[in-house]
N, C-alpha and C positions, 0 to 999 in steps of 0.2 A: 197482444192482450194488455188491456189497461183497466184498472179498477174504476168503478164509479164510487167515489168516496165523498160522503157528507161529513163535515166536521162541525161539532157544536162545542163551543167553549162555555162551560158553566162557571169557570173561575177566570180571573183576569190574567194571571201570570202563567206562562208556559215557555219552556226552552225550545220547543219544536214549532216551527212555522207550519202552516197548512201545506206548503209545497214539500217540505221535508217529510211530513206524515204521508203524503201521497207517494213520494219517491220510495219510501220504505216499503209500503204495501205493494207498489208496482214491482219493485225488485223481488220481494218475497214471492209474488205470484209467478214471475218468470222463472225463478229458481225452482219452484215446486210445480211448474208447468200446468198451471190451472187452465181450465177450459172455459169458454164463454166469457161473459163480462161480470166478474165478481163485483159484489156491492157490499160496502162496509159503511156503517154509520159509526163514527168515532166520536166519543164524548170525552172531552178533556175536563176533568173534575177536580174537586178538592176532597178532603177526607169526609167532610160532613155529607156531601152529596153521595159519594160512593158507599158510605155507611148505610144510607137509606136504601139504596138499590140492593146492597148485600143482605140487609134485613128483610126486605120485601120479597126477594126472589130466592134467596138461599137460607133464610132464617138465621143469619149470622149477625149478631148485634154489635159489630165492630167494623171499622174501615179496613179496606184491603188495598193492595196495590193495583190490581187489574182484574177485570171481569170480562168474560166473552160469552156471548149468547149466539148459538148457531140458529139462524132463521131460514136456512136453506131448504128448498124443495128438493127431495131426493133426486128428481130428474133434471134439476136446473143447476145453474152455476152457484158457486159459493155466495152466501149472503149471511151477514152477521152484524151484531151490535157489540161494540167494544167500548169499555169504560176504563180510563186510566186516571189514577189520582196523582197529579203532579206534586201535590203536597207530600204524599208518601214517597214518591220518587226523590224528592229533595232530601227528605230524612234518610232514605236508604243510600243515596249517593254518598253522604257523609259517612254512614256506617260501613259501607263496602269500599270506600276509596275510589269511587267512579265519578264521572261528571253527571250533573243533573240531566243533561241532554242524553247521555248514553243510557242512563237508567230508564228514562222515558222510552227510548227506542227499544230497550230490552222488554219493556212491558208490551209494546206493540207486537214485537216478535212472539212473545209468549202467548198473547191473545190469538194471533194468526195461527200458531201451531195448534191451539185448542180447536180452532175453527176447521182445520184440515184433518182433525182426528187424533192428534197427540193427547196423551194423558199424563198428568203429573202425580198420579196415584200409585202407590206401591212400587213394584219393581220397574214399572214403566217410567218412573220419574227420571232415572239416569239417562234414558234414551232421549227424552224431551230436553233435558238439560244440555246434553251434548249437541243436539240440533240447534238449540237456542244460541249456544256459543259459536257454532259454525256459521250460522246466519248473521250474527252480530259482526263477526270478523269479515264476512263478505260485504256487508253494508259499509263497514269502515273502509275496506279496500276499494270499493266503488266510489268513495269520497262523498257519500250521502251524509255521513256524520262528520 
């Protein structure tokens, strides 16, 4: 199983290479045993761009760290669009004492979990958070980060 991943860079700076992004998604797909050929369009953005997307589709007039939109056909493989703000990741990496690269990877994992059905609303938040930590540890153990 290997993802079909398209990457669009809306901003110039990013701590993750295209091959690292692909490796992360492919590892996540194997860990979660996805079927078929999942397809992801990943957009690496800044706060200005992600704020526009957040306002347009979710009616939130502020930037966010990550957005994920499930575009899957119920009968087909996983398909989605992922937006991560590397600007927000840089800010949050300082706030939480992580590396910029790790923070961006966390956003990719978070988006992936939304696409496979996890929710970060209410009581389900803890379950998603635990899975996010587990997957980040596995990605690190595999030497992807």
